[in-house]
C-alpha positions as CSV (number, residue, x, y, z in Angstrom):
1,X,43.6,-11.5,-3.0
2,X,40.1,-11.5,-4.4
3,X,37.2,-9.3,-3.3
4,X,35.5,-10.2,0.0
5,X,32.5,-12.5,-0.4
6,X,30.3,-10.7,2.2
7,X,31.2,-7.0,2.4
8,X,29.2,-4.9,4.9
9,X,28.7,-1.3,5.8
10,X,29.8,-0.2,9.2
11,X,28.1,3.2,9.0
12,X,24.7,4.3,7.6
13,X,25.1,4.6,3.8
14,X,23.2,7.8,3.6
15,X,25.9,9.5,5.6
16,X,28.8,8.2,3.6
17,X,30.0,9.4,0.2
18,X,29.1,7.3,-2.8
19,X,32.8,6.7,-3.4
20,X,33.2,5.4,0.2
21,X,30.1,3.1,-0.2
22,X,31.5,1.6,-3.4
23,X,34.8,1.0,-1.7
24,X,33.3,-0.7,1.3
25,X,31.1,-2.9,-0.9
26,X,34.1,-3.7,-3.1
27,X,32.6,-2.6,-6.4
28,X,33.5,-0.3,-9.2
29,X,30.5,1.8,-10.4
30,X,31.9,1.8,-13.9
31,X,31.9,-2.0,-14.3
32,X,29.7,-3.3,-11.5
33,X,30.1,-6.8,-10.0
34,X,31.3,-9.8,-12.0
35,X,28.9,-12.6,-12.5
36,X,30.9,-14.9,-10.2
37,X,31.1,-12.3,-7.4
38,X,27.4,-11.7,-7.7
39,X,26.6,-15.4,-7.4
40,X,28.8,-15.7,-4.3
41,X,27.1,-12.7,-2.7
42,X,23.7,-14.2,-3.6
43,X,24.6,-17.4,-1.8
44,X,25.8,-15.4,1.2
45,X,22.9,-12.8,1.5
46,X,20.1,-14.9,0.1
47,X,17.4,-13.9,-2.4
48,X,16.3,-10.3,-2.5
49,X,12.7,-10.9,-1.4
50,X,10.6,-10.2,1.6
51,X,9.5,-13.1,3.8
52,X,5.9,-14.0,3.6
53,X,3.9,-15.8,6.2
54,X,3.6,-19.5,5.5
55,X,0.4,-20.1,3.5
56,X,-2.5,-21.4,5.5
57,X,-3.0,-25.1,4.7
58,X,-6.5,-26.4,4.0
59,X,-6.5,-28.3,7.3
60,X,-5.7,-25.1,9.2
61,X,-8.6,-23.3,7.5
62,X,-10.9,-26.2,8.1
63,X,-10.0,-26.4,11.8
64,X,-10.6,-22.7,12.1
65,X,-14.2,-23.2,11.3
66,X,-14.8,-25.3,14.4
67,X,-12.9,-23.2,17.0
68,X,-15.9,-21.4,18.4
69,X,-17.4,-22.2,21.8
70,X,-20.8,-22.1,20.1
71,X,-19.7,-24.8,17.6
72,X,-18.4,-27.0,20.4
73,X,-21.5,-26.4,22.4
74,X,-23.6,-27.5,19.4
75,X,-21.4,-30.6,18.9
76,X,-21.9,-31.5,22.5
77,X,-25.7,-31.1,22.1
78,X,-25.6,-33.4,19.0
79,X,-23.7,-36.1,20.9
80,X,-26.1,-35.9,23.8
81,X,-29.1,-36.0,21.5
82,X,-27.8,-39.2,19.8
83,X,-27.0,-40.8,23.1
84,X,-30.5,-40.3,24.5
85,X,-32.1,-41.5,21.3
86,X,-33.2,-38.2,19.8
87,X,-31.8,-39.1,16.3
88,X,-33.7,-36.3,14.5
89,X,-32.5,-33.6,16.7
90,X,-28.9,-34.9,16.8
91,X,-28.8,-35.4,13.0
92,X,-30.2,-31.9,12.4
93,X,-27.5,-30.3,14.6
94,X,-24.7,-32.4,12.8
95,X,-26.0,-31.2,9.4
96,X,-26.0,-27.5,10.6
97,X,-22.4,-27.9,11.8
98,X,-21.2,-29.4,8.6
99,X,-23.0,-26.8,6.5
100,X,-21.6,-24.0,8.5
101,X,-18.1,-25.4,8.3
102,X,-18.3,-26.0,4.6
103,X,-19.4,-22.5,3.8
104,X,-16.7,-20.9,5.9
105,X,-14.0,-23.4,4.6
106,X,-14.7,-22.9,0.9
107,X,-15.0,-19.1,1.2
108,X,-11.8,-18.7,3.2
109,X,-9.8,-21.2,1.1
110,X,-10.7,-19.4,-2.2
111,X,-9.7,-16.1,-0.7
112,X,-6.4,-17.5,0.7
113,X,-5.5,-19.1,-2.7
114,X,-6.4,-15.9,-4.5
115,X,-4.0,-13.9,-2.3
116,X,-1.2,-16.4,-2.9
117,X,-1.8,-16.2,-6.7
118,X,-1.3,-12.4,-6.5
119,X,2.1,-12.9,-5.0
120,X,3.1,-15.3,-7.7
121,X,2.1,-13.3,-10.8
122,X,4.4,-10.4,-10.3
123,X,7.9,-10.9,-11.7
124,X,10.0,-7.7,-11.4
125,X,13.2,-7.2,-13.4
126,X,15.8,-4.6,-12.7
127,X,18.4,-2.9,-14.8
128,X,22.0,-3.5,-13.4
129,X,25.5,-3.1,-14.6
130,X,27.5,-6.3,-14.3
131,X,30.8,-7.1,-15.9
132,X,30.9,-3.7,-17.6
133,X,27.5,-3.9,-19.4
134,X,24.0,-3.1,-18.5
135,X,21.6,-6.0,-18.3
136,X,18.1,-6.9,-17.0
137,X,18.0,-9.4,-14.2
138,X,15.4,-10.9,-11.9
139,X,15.1,-8.5,-8.9
140,X,15.4,-11.5,-6.6
141,X,19.0,-12.0,-7.8
142,X,20.1,-8.5,-6.7
143,X,22.9,-8.4,-4.1
144,X,24.7,-5.7,-2.1
145,X,27.2,-4.0,-4.4
146,X,25.1,-4.3,-7.5
147,X,25.1,-1.1,-9.6
148,X,21.5,-0.2,-10.6
149,X,20.6,2.1,-13.5
150,X,17.5,4.1,-12.7
151,X,15.0,5.9,-15.0
152,X,11.6,7.5,-14.5
153,X,8.9,5.0,-14.0
154,X,11.1,2.3,-12.4
155,X,10.1,0.5,-9.3
156,X,13.0,0.4,-6.8
157,X,13.6,-3.2,-5.8
158,X,16.3,-2.8,-3.1
159,X,17.7,-0.1,-0.8
160,X,20.2,1.9,-2.9
161,X,22.8,4.6,-2.3
162,X,22.8,7.1,-5.2
163,X,26.0,7.4,-7.2
164,X,24.7,9.7,-9.9
165,X,21.4,11.6,-10.2
166,X,19.9,13.9,-12.8
167,X,16.6,15.6,-11.8
168,X,15.8,12.4,-9.9
169,X,12.7,12.3,-7.8
170,X,11.1,9.3,-6.0
171,X,7.6,8.6,-4.7
172,X,8.1,7.4,-1.1
173,X,4.5,7.5,0.1
174,X,4.6,3.7,0.8
175,X,7.2,4.4,3.5
176,X,6.7,8.0,4.7
177,X,3.0,8.7,3.8
178,X,4.2,11.9,1.9
179,X,2.5,12.1,-1.5
180,X,4.8,14.7,-3.0
181,X,7.8,13.2,-4.8
182,X,11.2,13.7,-3.0
183,X,14.1,15.2,-4.9
184,X,17.2,13.0,-4.7
185,X,20.9,13.8,-4.8
186,X,24.2,11.8,-4.4
187,X,25.3,14.2,-1.7
188,X,25.5,12.6,1.8
189,X,23.2,13.7,4.6
190,X,23.5,13.7,8.3
191,X,23.9,10.4,10.0
192,X,20.8,10.9,12.2
193,X,18.6,12.1,9.3
194,X,15.1,10.5,9.5
195,X,14.0,8.3,6.7
196,X,12.1,11.0,4.8
197,X,15.2,13.2,4.8
198,X,17.7,10.6,3.5
199,X,17.8,12.2,0.0
200,X,21.0,10.3,-1.0
201,X,19.1,7.0,-0.8
202,X,16.2,5.4,-2.6
203,X,14.3,2.6,-1.0
204,X,12.8,-0.8,-1.9
205,X,9.1,-0.5,-2.8
206,X,9.3,3.2,-3.9
207,X,9.0,4.4,-7.4
208,X,11.1,6.8,-9.5
209,X,8.8,9.5,-10.8
210,X,11.2,11.5,-12.9
211,X,14.9,11.9,-13.9
212,X,17.6,9.3,-14.1
213,X,20.5,8.1,-12.1
214,X,22.8,5.2,-10.9
215,X,22.9,3.7,-7.5
216,X,24.7,1.0,-5.5
217,X,22.6,-1.7,-3.7
218,X,23.3,-1.4,0.1
219,X,20.6,-3.8,1.4
220,X,18.3,-6.5,0.0
221,X,15.4,-8.5,1.2
222,X,14.5,-8.3,4.9
223,X,17.5,-6.0,5.5
224,X,15.8,-3.2,3.7
225,X,13.6,-0.5,5.3
226,X,10.6,-2.2,3.8
227,X,11.8,-5.5,5.2
228,X,12.0,-4.0,8.7
229,X,8.4,-2.9,8.4
230,X,7.4,-6.4,7.2
231,X,9.1,-7.9,10.3
232,X,7.1,-5.6,12.6
233,X,3.9,-6.6,10.8
234,X,4.7,-10.3,11.2
235,X,5.6,-9.9,14.9
236,X,2.2,-8.3,15.6
237,X,-0.2,-10.9,17.1
238,X,-3.6,-11.3,15.5
239,X,-6.4,-10.3,17.8
240,X,-9.9,-11.8,17.8
241,X,-12.5,-9.9,15.9
242,X,-15.3,-8.2,17.8
243,X,-17.8,-10.8,16.4
244,X,-15.5,-13.7,17.6
245,X,-15.2,-12.1,21.1
246,X,-19.0,-11.6,21.4
247,X,-19.7,-15.2,20.2
248,X,-17.2,-16.6,22.7
249,X,-18.9,-14.6,25.4
250,X,-22.3,-15.7,24.3
251,X,-21.2,-19.4,24.2
252,X,-19.9,-19.2,27.8
253,X,-23.1,-17.5,28.9
254,X,-25.2,-20.2,27.2
255,X,-23.2,-23.0,28.9
256,X,-24.0,-21.6,32.4
257,X,-27.6,-20.7,31.6
258,X,-28.2,-24.2,30.1
259,X,-26.6,-25.9,33.1
260,X,-28.6,-23.8,35.5
261,X,-31.9,-24.4,33.6
262,X,-31.4,-28.1,33.2
263,X,-30.3,-28.6,36.8
264,X,-33.2,-26.5,38.2
265,X,-35.7,-28.4,36.0
266,X,-34.4,-31.8,37.1
267,X,-34.2,-30.8,40.8
268,X,-37.8,-29.4,40.8
269,X,-39.2,-32.6,39.2
270,X,-37.3,-34.8,41.6
271,X,-38.6,-32.8,44.6
272,X,-42.1,-33.2,43.3
273,X,-41.8,-37.0,43.1
274,X,-41.0,-37.5,39.5
275,X,-38.8,-40.4,38.5
276,X,-35.0,-39.6,38.4
277,X,-34.4,-41.1,34.9
278,X,-37.3,-39.2,33.4
279,X,-36.2,-35.9,34.9
280,X,-32.6,-36.3,33.7
281,X,-33.8,-37.0,30.2
282,X,-36.1,-34.0,30.3
283,X,-33.2,-31.8,31.6
284,X,-31.0,-32.9,28.8
285,X,-33.7,-32.3,26.2
286,X,-34.3,-28.8,27.5
287,X,-30.5,-28.1,27.5
288,X,-30.3,-29.2,23.8
289,X,-33.3,-27.1,22.9
290,X,-31.9,-24.0,24.5
291,X,-28.9,-24.0,22.2
292,X,-29.4,-21.8,19.0
293,X,-28.5,-24.2,16.2
294,X,-29.0,-21.7,13.5
295,X,-26.7,-19.0,15.0
296,X,-23.4,-20.2,13.4
297,X,-24.9,-20.6,10.0
298,X,-26.6,-17.1,10.1
299,X,-23.3,-15.5,11.2
300,X,-21.2,-17.3,8.6
301,X,-23.6,-16.6,5.7
302,X,-23.7,-12.9,6.7
303,X,-19.9,-12.6,6.7
304,X,-19.6,-14.7,3.5
305,X,-22.0,-12.4,1.7
306,X,-20.0,-9.4,2.8
307,X,-16.8,-11.1,1.5
308,X,-18.4,-11.8,-1.9
309,X,-19.6,-8.2,-2.2
310,X,-16.2,-6.8,-1.5
311,X,-14.6,-9.3,-3.9
312,X,-16.8,-7.8,-6.7
313,X,-15.0,-4.5,-5.9
314,X,-11.5,-6.2,-6.2
315,X,-11.0,-6.3,-2.4
316,X,-9.8,-9.7,-1.2
317,X,-10.3,-10.8,2.4
318,X,-8.5,-13.9,3.8
319,X,-10.6,-14.4,6.9
320,X,-14.4,-14.1,7.2
321,X,-14.1,-12.4,10.6
322,X,-12.2,-9.5,9.0
323,X,-15.5,-8.4,7.2
324,X,-17.2,-7.8,10.6
325,X,-14.1,-6.0,11.9
326,X,-14.2,-3.6,9.0
327,X,-17.9,-3.1,9.5
328,X,-17.3,-2.3,13.2
329,X,-14.8,0.5,12.4
330,X,-16.1,3.8,13.6
331,X,-13.0,6.1,13.0
332,X,-10.3,5.9,10.3
333,X,-7.2,8.1,10.6
334,X,-5.5,8.5,7.3
335,X,-2.5,10.5,6.0
336,X,-2.2,12.4,2.7
337,X,-3.0,10.9,-0.7
338,X,-0.7,8.1,-1.8
339,X,-0.8,6.0,1.3
340,X,-4.2,4.5,1.0
341,X,-5.1,5.7,-2.5
342,X,-3.5,5.2,-6.0
343,X,-1.5,8.5,-5.6
344,X,-3.3,9.9,-8.7
345,X,-4.3,13.5,-9.1
346,X,-6.7,15.3,-11.4
347,X,-7.2,19.0,-12.3
348,X,-10.4,20.2,-10.7
349,X,-10.4,24.0,-11.2
350,X,-8.2,27.0,-12.0
351,X,-8.1,30.0,-9.7
352,X,-7.3,33.1,-11.8
353,X,-7.3,36.8,-11.2
354,X,-10.8,37.2,-12.7
355,X,-12.4,34.1,-11.2
356,X,-12.5,30.3,-10.8
357,X,-12.8,28.1,-13.9
358,X,-13.2,24.4,-14.8
359,X,-10.2,22.9,-16.7
360,X,-12.3,22.6,-19.9
361,X,-13.1,26.3,-19.9
362,X,-12.5,28.2,-23.2
363,X,-11.2,31.3,-21.3
364,X,-7.8,32.3,-22.9
365,X,-6.2,32.5,-19.4
366,X,-7.2,28.9,-18.6
367,X,-5.8,27.7,-21.9
368,X,-2.5,29.6,-21.3
369,X,-2.4,28.1,-17.7
370,X,-2.9,24.6,-19.1
371,X,-0.3,25.1,-21.7
372,X,2.3,26.3,-19.2
373,X,1.5,23.5,-16.7
374,X,1.7,20.8,-19.3
375,X,4.8,22.2,-20.9
376,X,6.7,22.5,-17.6
377,X,6.9,18.8,-17.0
378,X,9.1,15.7,-17.4
379,X,6.1,13.3,-17.2
380,X,4.8,11.4,-20.3
381,X,1.3,10.3,-21.1
382,X,0.8,6.6,-21.7
383,X,0.0,5.2,-25.1
384,X,-3.0,2.8,-25.4
385,X,-3.4,0.7,-22.3
386,X,-0.1,1.8,-20.8
387,X,-0.1,4.1,-17.8
388,X,1.7,7.4,-17.9
389,X,5.0,7.8,-16.0
390,X,6.1,10.7,-13.9
391,X,5.0,13.0,-11.1
392,X,1.2,12.6,-10.4
393,X,0.6,16.3,-10.5
394,X,2.4,16.7,-13.8
395,X,0.5,13.7,-15.3
396,X,-2.8,15.4,-14.1
397,X,-1.8,18.6,-16.0
398,X,-0.8,16.7,-19.1
399,X,-4.1,14.8,-19.1
400,X,-6.2,18.0,-18.6
401,X,-4.4,19.7,-21.5
402,X,-4.8,16.6,-23.7
403,X,-8.6,16.3,-23.0
404,X,-9.2,19.9,-24.2
405,X,-6.7,19.7,-27.1
406,X,-4.3,22.5,-25.9
407,X,-1.4,22.8,-28.3
408,X,1.9,22.4,-26.6
409,X,5.2,23.9,-27.7
410,X,6.9,21.6,-30.2
411,X,10.6,21.8,-29.2
412,X,12.2,22.1,-25.7
413,X,15.3,24.3,-25.8
414,X,16.3,24.0,-22.1
415,X,15.1,22.6,-18.8
416,X,15.9,23.8,-15.3
417,X,15.2,21.0,-12.9
418,X,13.2,21.5,-9.7
419,X,15.3,23.2,-7.1
420,X,14.4,22.3,-3.5
421,X,15.7,25.6,-2.3
422,X,13.9,27.8,-4.8
423,X,11.0,25.4,-5.0
424,X,10.4,25.9,-8.7
425,X,11.3,24.3,-12.0
426,X,11.2,25.9,-15.5
427,X,11.4,24.8,-19.1
428,X,12.1,26.9,-22.3
429,X,10.5,26.0,-25.6
430,X,10.7,27.2,-29.1
431,X,7.5,29.1,-30.1
432,X,6.2,30.8,-33.3
433,X,7.1,34.2,-31.9
434,X,10.4,33.4,-30.1
435,X,10.7,31.4,-26.9
436,X,8.0,30.2,-24.5
437,X,9.0,30.0,-20.8
438,X,6.9,27.8,-18.5
439,X,7.4,27.9,-14.7
440,X,5.7,26.0,-11.9
441,X,6.4,25.3,-8.3
442,X,5.2,26.1,-4.8
443,X,2.6,28.9,-4.9
444,X,4.4,31.3,-2.6
445,X,7.7,30.8,-4.5
446,X,6.2,31.4,-8.0
447,X,4.1,34.3,-6.9
448,X,6.9,36.1,-5.1
449,X,9.0,35.8,-8.3
450,X,6.2,37.4,-10.4
451,X,5.9,41.1,-11.2
452,X,2.6,41.0,-13.3
453,X,-0.7,39.2,-13.2
454,X,-2.9,38.4,-16.2
455,X,-6.7,39.0,-16.4
456,X,-9.2,39.6,-19.2
457,X,-7.9,43.1,-19.8
458,X,-4.3,41.9,-20.2
459,X,-1.3,42.0,-17.8
460,X,-1.0,44.5,-15.0
461,X,1.3,45.1,-12.0
462,X,1.2,42.5,-9.2
463,X,1.6,44.6,-6.0
464,X,2.9,43.3,-2.7
465,X,-0.6,43.5,-1.2
466,X,-1.9,41.4,-4.1
467,X,0.9,38.9,-3.6
468,X,-0.1,38.4,0.1
469,X,-3.7,37.9,-1.0
470,X,-2.7,35.2,-3.6
471,X,-0.7,33.2,-1.1
472,X,-3.4,33.3,1.6
473,X,-4.9,30.0,2.7
474,X,-8.2,30.8,1.0
475,X,-6.4,31.1,-2.3
476,X,-3.9,28.2,-2.0
477,X,-6.2,25.8,-0.2
478,X,-4.0,25.6,2.9
479,X,-5.1,25.4,6.5
C-alpha cells in the first residue's frame, strides 16, 4: 500500500505533536516527500497561491466611466439638442462626455495594469526537503506534507507546523498587528489558543526574523490563515464612494428640478397664449441649459490629479473614486508599528543614569550601551544594496553602532537565546581583558537582575527604590 494521495488533519496542528502531524500527513521529516508523491498532492490540493480577483477588463473600466446619473443626464441632453436642431449644443455635450470618459478610462486602466504587473514580478522560492535532499522550489508547488527548512530572513510561504526550532522568532504583524517578533517552539499548545499564541506554528505571509528550524506544511493557498483573510476581503461588497453618492443625489435632484422648470415654463407660456410648439422647444432648451456639462470633467480631472500625485509617492490606486474616499477620511485607527508601516525601527535616544543622550554622543556610557546592544544580537547588517536581516530592534542597534563606529567584540563565545519566561537574552564575547557579557530584554526584567548602575563617576549600587524609578512609565515610555 502506498501513501495516501490526499492526507488531512482531523485536529488543529498546533495542538498536535510534530510527530503526530508527520504521521497524519504521511511524511518522514528526515527524507521529506518523494517527487511523485509531491506531484500527486499538487494535483489534489492545487497550487499554493491566493486567489486574486479577476482583472478588470478594458470594457469594464470603460463602462464604469459612464455609470453616473449625471453622465446619462448629459447624454439625454445631447440627444435632445440634436433632435431639436441645436447641433452646436449637442456636439459640445458629446465632446465633454467623450473627454471625461477618456481621462477616467486611461487613468484607471494604467493603474489597474500596474497593479497586475506587481503581482507578476514576485517569484518566491522556498527551501524544502524532498527525496532526502534539500532543494529550492517554486513556492506555488508546495503541498501539505512538504518539509521546509527555515532560516532567519526567510518569508514563510505556507502554514507550517514546527518540527525543530533553534532560537526561532517570526514577525507576524501582517496577521496579528503585533510588531514584536514571536518566539517559536515545536511544543504543542492548547487547542483553543488564539492565532497570536500558536507558537508551534508559523504562517504564510510572515517572516522569520532570527534563528533556524524545520517545519511541515499543514495548509497551502486559500486554506492558510492568510487565505481565510483573503476570502473575507473578497466577500466584502464594494460601497460607493462619498463623491459617487453625492453625484448620484445631485443627478436625481437635477432631473426633478429640470422637469419642474421646463414644465412650468411651457405651461406659463401656453396659458399666456404662446404657440405650443414654440413653448415645448423653449422648455427643452431651458432643460438642456440647466444641466452642468462641465461638472463630470471637473470632478474627473480633480481625482486624476490626486491619483497622479499619489503615484509619484509610489501609492497606486485602481479606482479614481478611491482618491476622494481617502480625502474624506476624518479618523484613522491604527495598531502598533508593523501593520501599516515597514516595521523598521531606529535608535532615537539613550536614557542613562546621568541624563538623556543622542545615539551619536561621545559619552562613554552611550558608547558602552551601543556596544552591548549591538553585540547582543543575531541580526546582520546588509551589504551594499541588500537589506539587513533579523529583528527590527536589533537591526536598529546595529545600524546605530555602525554609524558612530563603535568597535564590537570580535569573537562570540556563547549565546543564550531569548527566554520568553525570563524575557532576556545574553551573549558572551572574547575581549581584550577577558570576557564581555552583553544582555538585553524587557526593561523590568533586565533592571530587576541588575545590582549596579553606571554613571560618570563609575558604578554604584542600584537600590530597590532606584529600580522602581527605572521601570516607571516615565522612564520606559509606557502608558
